[in-house]
Structures are given as C-alpha cells and as structure tokens.
C-alpha positions as CSV (number, residue, x, y, z in Angstrom):
1,M,129.2,118.6,133.3
2,S,126.3,119.0,135.7
3,A,124.2,116.0,136.8
4,R,121.1,117.2,134.9
5,R,123.1,117.6,131.7
6,K,124.6,114.1,132.1
7,G,121.1,112.8,132.5
8,L,119.9,114.5,129.3
9,V,122.9,113.3,127.3
10,I,122.6,109.7,128.6
11,M,118.9,109.6,127.9
12,L,119.3,111.0,124.3
13,A,122.0,108.4,123.6
14,S,119.7,105.6,124.9
15,A,116.8,106.9,122.8
16,G,119.0,106.9,119.7
17,I,120.1,103.3,120.2
18,F,116.5,102.2,121.0
19,A,115.6,103.7,117.7
20,V,118.2,101.5,116.0
21,M,116.7,98.5,117.8
22,G,113.2,99.5,116.5
23,L,114.6,99.7,112.9
24,L,116.1,96.3,113.2
25,M,112.9,94.8,114.6
26,K,111.1,96.4,111.6
27,L,113.5,94.7,109.2
28,L,113.2,91.3,110.8
29,G,111.0,89.0,108.7
30,P,107.2,88.4,109.5
31,E,107.9,84.7,110.4
32,Y,109.4,85.8,113.7
33,R,106.8,86.1,116.4
34,V,106.7,88.4,119.4
35,W,107.9,85.6,121.6
36,D,110.9,84.9,119.4
37,I,112.0,88.5,119.5
38,A,111.5,88.6,123.3
39,I,113.6,85.5,123.8
40,Y,116.4,86.8,121.7
41,R,116.5,89.9,123.8
42,F,116.0,88.4,127.2
43,V,118.0,85.2,127.1
44,G,120.8,86.8,125.1
45,G,121.0,89.7,127.5
46,A,121.0,87.5,130.6
47,V,123.7,85.2,129.2
48,I,126.0,88.0,127.9
49,L,125.7,90.1,131.1
50,G,126.1,87.0,133.3
51,A,129.2,86.0,131.4
52,L,130.7,89.5,131.5
53,F,130.3,89.8,135.2
54,R,130.8,86.1,136.0
55,F,127.6,85.8,137.9
56,N,129.3,87.4,141.0
57,R,127.4,87.9,144.2
58,H,126.9,91.6,143.5
59,L,125.0,90.7,140.4
60,L,122.9,88.0,142.0
61,R,121.9,89.6,145.3
62,P,119.6,92.6,144.9
63,A,118.9,94.7,147.9
64,R,115.2,94.7,147.2
65,P,114.4,91.4,145.4
66,R,110.6,91.8,145.5
67,L,110.7,95.2,143.8
68,M,113.2,93.8,141.3
69,L,110.8,91.0,140.5
70,V,108.0,93.5,140.0
71,R,110.2,95.6,137.7
72,G,111.0,92.5,135.6
73,V,107.3,91.5,135.3
74,V,105.9,94.9,134.4
75,G,108.9,95.6,132.0
76,S,108.3,92.4,130.2
77,I,104.6,93.1,129.9
78,A,105.4,96.6,128.4
79,F,107.9,95.1,125.9
80,L,105.5,92.3,124.8
81,S,102.6,94.7,124.5
82,I,104.3,97.3,122.3
83,T,106.0,94.6,120.2
84,Y,102.6,93.0,119.5
85,A,101.1,96.4,118.7
86,I,103.9,97.3,116.2
87,R,103.3,93.9,114.5
88,S,99.5,94.2,114.3
89,I,98.6,97.9,113.7
90,P,100.1,100.8,111.7
91,F,103.5,101.8,113.2
92,S,102.4,105.4,113.6
93,T,99.3,104.5,115.6
94,A,101.3,102.2,117.9
95,M,104.1,104.7,118.5
96,V,101.7,107.6,119.3
97,L,99.7,105.5,121.7
98,F,102.9,104.1,123.3
99,Y,104.6,107.4,123.7
100,S,102.0,108.6,126.1
101,F,104.1,106.7,128.7
102,P,105.8,109.8,130.2
103,A,102.3,110.9,131.4
104,F,101.9,107.5,133.1
105,A,105.4,107.7,134.5
106,A,104.5,111.1,136.1
107,L,101.3,109.6,137.6
108,F,103.1,106.5,139.0
109,S,106.1,108.5,140.3
110,T,103.8,110.4,142.6
111,C,102.8,107.1,144.2
112,I,106.2,105.4,144.3
113,S,108.4,108.4,145.2
114,P,107.9,111.9,146.5
115,E,108.2,113.4,142.9
116,R,105.6,116.1,142.1
117,L,104.7,117.8,138.9
118,S,104.2,121.6,138.5
119,L,102.0,123.1,135.9
120,Y,105.1,124.1,133.9
121,E,106.3,120.5,133.8
122,I,102.9,119.3,132.7
123,I,103.0,121.7,129.8
124,C,106.5,120.4,128.8
125,I,105.2,116.8,128.8
126,L,102.1,117.8,126.7
127,A,104.3,119.6,124.2
128,A,106.4,116.5,123.7
129,L,103.3,114.3,123.3
130,V,101.9,116.7,120.8
131,G,105.2,116.6,118.9
132,V,104.9,112.8,118.7
133,G,101.4,113.1,117.3
134,V,102.5,115.7,114.7
135,I,105.4,113.5,113.4
136,F,103.2,110.5,112.8
137,D,100.0,112.3,111.7
138,F,98.1,110.3,114.2
139,R,95.0,108.4,113.1
140,P,93.5,105.6,115.2
141,E,93.8,102.9,112.6
142,G,94.0,99.1,113.1
143,D,92.2,96.6,115.2
144,V,91.1,97.5,118.7
145,I,93.2,94.8,120.4
146,G,96.4,96.2,118.8
147,Q,95.5,99.7,120.0
148,A,94.7,98.4,123.5
149,M,98.0,96.6,123.6
150,A,99.8,99.9,122.7
151,V,98.1,101.7,125.5
152,L,98.8,98.8,127.9
153,G,102.4,99.0,126.9
154,A,102.4,102.7,127.7
155,V,100.9,102.2,131.1
156,F,103.4,99.5,132.1
157,A,106.3,101.4,130.5
158,G,105.4,104.4,132.7
159,L,105.2,102.1,135.8
160,T,108.5,100.5,134.8
161,V,110.5,103.8,134.5
162,A,109.1,104.9,137.9
163,I,110.3,101.7,139.5
164,I,113.7,101.9,137.8
165,R,114.1,105.4,139.2
166,D,113.4,104.1,142.7
167,L,115.7,101.0,142.2
168,R,118.6,103.2,141.2
169,R,118.9,104.4,144.8
170,D,120.6,101.1,145.7
171,H,121.0,99.0,142.6
172,G,123.3,99.5,139.6
173,P,122.1,99.7,136.0
174,V,123.6,96.3,135.0
175,M,121.9,94.4,137.8
176,I,118.5,96.0,137.0
177,Y,118.7,94.9,133.4
178,F,120.1,91.5,134.2
179,Y,117.1,90.7,136.4
180,F,114.8,92.1,133.7
181,C,116.3,89.7,131.2
182,V,116.1,86.7,133.6
183,I,112.4,87.4,134.6
184,G,111.5,88.1,130.9
185,S,113.1,84.8,129.9
186,C,111.0,82.9,132.4
187,I,107.8,84.6,131.2
188,C,108.4,84.0,127.5
189,I,110.2,80.6,127.3
190,V,107.1,78.4,127.3
191,P,105.2,80.3,124.5
192,F,108.5,80.4,122.5
193,M,109.1,76.7,122.7
194,Q,105.6,76.0,121.2
195,N,106.9,77.1,117.8
196,P,110.5,78.4,118.1
197,Q,111.9,80.4,115.2
198,I,115.7,80.1,115.1
199,P,117.6,82.4,112.7
200,F,120.0,80.5,110.5
201,H,120.6,82.9,107.6
202,G,123.4,85.4,107.7
203,T,121.2,88.4,107.4
204,D,118.8,87.3,110.1
205,L,121.6,86.5,112.4
206,M,123.1,89.9,111.9
207,I,119.7,91.6,112.6
208,V,119.1,89.5,115.7
209,G,122.6,90.2,116.9
210,G,122.0,93.9,116.3
211,I,118.7,93.8,118.3
212,L,120.5,92.1,121.2
213,A,123.5,94.4,121.3
214,S,121.4,97.6,120.9
215,S,118.9,96.5,123.6
216,I,121.7,95.8,126.1
217,V,123.5,99.1,125.5
218,A,120.3,101.2,125.3
219,Q,118.7,99.7,128.4
220,I,121.8,100.0,130.6
221,L,122.2,103.6,129.5
222,M,118.5,104.4,130.3
223,N,118.9,102.7,133.7
224,Q,122.0,104.8,134.4
225,G,120.3,108.0,133.2
226,F,117.7,107.7,136.0
227,S,120.5,108.5,138.5
228,Y,120.4,112.0,137.2
229,C,116.8,112.7,136.4
230,K,113.3,112.0,137.7
231,S,111.3,109.1,136.2
232,W,108.8,111.2,134.2
233,E,111.6,113.5,133.2
234,G,113.7,110.6,131.8
235,G,110.6,109.4,130.0
236,L,110.1,112.8,128.4
237,F,113.7,112.8,127.2
238,M,113.1,109.3,125.8
239,T,110.4,110.6,123.5
240,S,113.2,111.8,121.3
241,E,113.4,108.2,120.1
242,V,110.5,109.1,117.8
243,V,112.7,111.7,116.1
244,F,115.6,109.4,115.8
245,A,113.4,106.6,114.4
246,A,112.0,109.0,111.8
247,L,115.5,110.1,110.8
248,L,116.5,106.5,110.4
249,G,113.5,105.9,108.2
250,V,114.7,108.8,106.0
251,L,118.3,107.5,105.9
252,F,117.7,103.7,105.5
253,L,114.1,103.2,104.3
254,G,113.8,106.0,101.8
255,E,111.2,107.9,103.7
256,S,110.8,111.6,103.0
257,V,111.7,114.6,105.2
258,T,108.4,116.3,105.9
259,W,107.2,119.4,107.8
260,R,105.7,117.0,110.3
261,L,109.1,115.5,111.1
262,L,110.6,119.0,111.5
263,A,107.8,120.5,113.5
264,G,107.2,117.5,115.7
265,G,110.9,117.1,116.4
266,L,111.1,120.7,117.4
267,L,108.2,120.3,119.9
268,I,109.7,117.2,121.4
269,F,113.2,118.7,121.9
270,A,111.6,122.0,123.0
271,G,109.7,120.2,125.8
272,G,112.9,118.4,126.9
273,A,115.0,121.6,126.7
274,A,112.4,123.5,128.7
275,I,112.6,120.9,131.5
276,R,116.4,120.9,131.3
277,Y,116.7,124.7,131.9
278,Q,113.8,125.2,134.3
279,F,116.0,124.9,137.4
280,P,119.0,126.9,138.6
281,R,122.3,125.4,137.7
282,G,123.3,122.7,140.2
283,D,119.7,121.8,141.2
284,H,119.4,118.1,140.4
285,P,118.1,114.8,141.8
286,P,120.3,113.2,144.4
287,R,123.0,110.9,143.0
288,T,122.9,107.2,143.7
289,T,125.6,105.1,145.2
290,A,125.0,101.9,143.3
291,H,127.3,101.2,140.4
292,R,126.7,97.6,139.3
C-alpha cells in the first residue's frame, strides 16, 4: 500500500472513531460541563498512556519540548472551544463553523512548513467545506459567543494539525498525544475542581469510558496519519467525520437519510478523492522516523 493511501485510510479511520466520540458526548447528560468532559479525556488519556508505556524516557523526553507545549495549549483551546459551542448553539451551526479548520490548516502550514497550495488543492478544500454545509443545512443560529467559540475552535484546530504535522518529523504519535493530555489536564483541573461532576451510574460510566477510549484511539491514529499526508490534506480527510456523524445519527438517533446527507457526503469524499489521486503514484510526503 502506498504512503498516500495509508494516510487516507488512517485518517478515515480516525474520523470515524471521532464521530463515535461526538455521539457519546451528545448522549452524556446536560449536568456534565465542558471542564468535566475535558478532564475525563485529558487525565484519563495521560494515566492510561503513561501506564501502558511505564513513563519511560522515550515518552518523557520530547526532542522539541517548547513546540510540544505549544501544541498542547492550542489543542486544548480547540477542544474546549468546540465542546462549548456544541453545548451552547445548534449542533449543525457548530459543526459547519468548526469544519472550516482545513482552510486554517492550509494557512498555518505555509508558515510552519514549506507546504504550498495549488489552485486545484484549494478547489478540493472548498468542495469539502461546501459538502459540510450541505449536510447540515447551515443557518447561523444561536448566540454570538457560541458561534465565535466554534470559529475559534476551527482556527486553533487548524494550527494544531499544522504543528502535529511538523512534530511528526521527530516525535511518535503516542508521545504527542500524551503531552497533549498532560498539558490539557493542567489547564482544566482548576475549573473542574470548582464543581466536579463524577459519573457514578452505570450508563454514565460506560459513556465516559467510551469517550476516553475513542479519543485515545482516534487521536493517535490522526497523529500517525500525518506521517503520510500534509497538514491541510489530513484536515481535509478528517472532514469525513461529518458524514460518519450523520450516519451514526441515522443508525442510533432515529434521524432520516436525506438528499443533503447523500449530496454533502459525495462532495466531501470527492474532495478527498481528488486530492488522493492528483499526484503520480509514489509521490508522497517524506516518511518520519519517530515511532513512539
């Protein structure tokens, strides 16, 4: 399998699992705050990864600690922003605003790395963004703060994926996610402790466990995927999460299959497929050497 195809498969798998995480977050009761959800993800992820890898020196000594710190901070801001938006404005509005992040990833990647966009690639990104809008029948509803948080999440998500792509040159996917969890925990622990919500019921425990497991697997897959594709390209592939989320809504929430889902999904996958096949076989981003 070519490197470019590996990147596509890994990113699609990550998007599908992130969609599962989004469904579980939607099912979690309204008494759980943004800080609660963040702590479940960050602290749980840091503890599990640290235990699995026994906090060895490879996990605890990043080659570029300052950039790793920046990635943790901007990634945490992106996660908190979109979580707040989802909880405060209509889901469709939040998702359409947030999934503008591949455009921001393309912008930031030109500053962080030598990646450049052609007109053809810009058209592919726009096709995917239009597909997102078609699926959700975008209307700018909800309060202004919620909308601003969704856009803020998109900006920082774009910056995050550009940084991850750069970090993958000399850091493994597990180390990148581990430090994201550690830094996110430090940011969120004080607001969480002001009014902590601890899940005790069986259903809530299962949902929180599912959020934790899906976030670990999806994020590590995404980090690994950036070994095989550019930052904005990976972001474009990740817009398929919208399609997977809509399909999960049909399967588990009783939502209807509409022409918007079919047409929007076609546009999203067409944009990704066009990027996938634009280069001759064997032309792909350089492989990284970091594994852990």
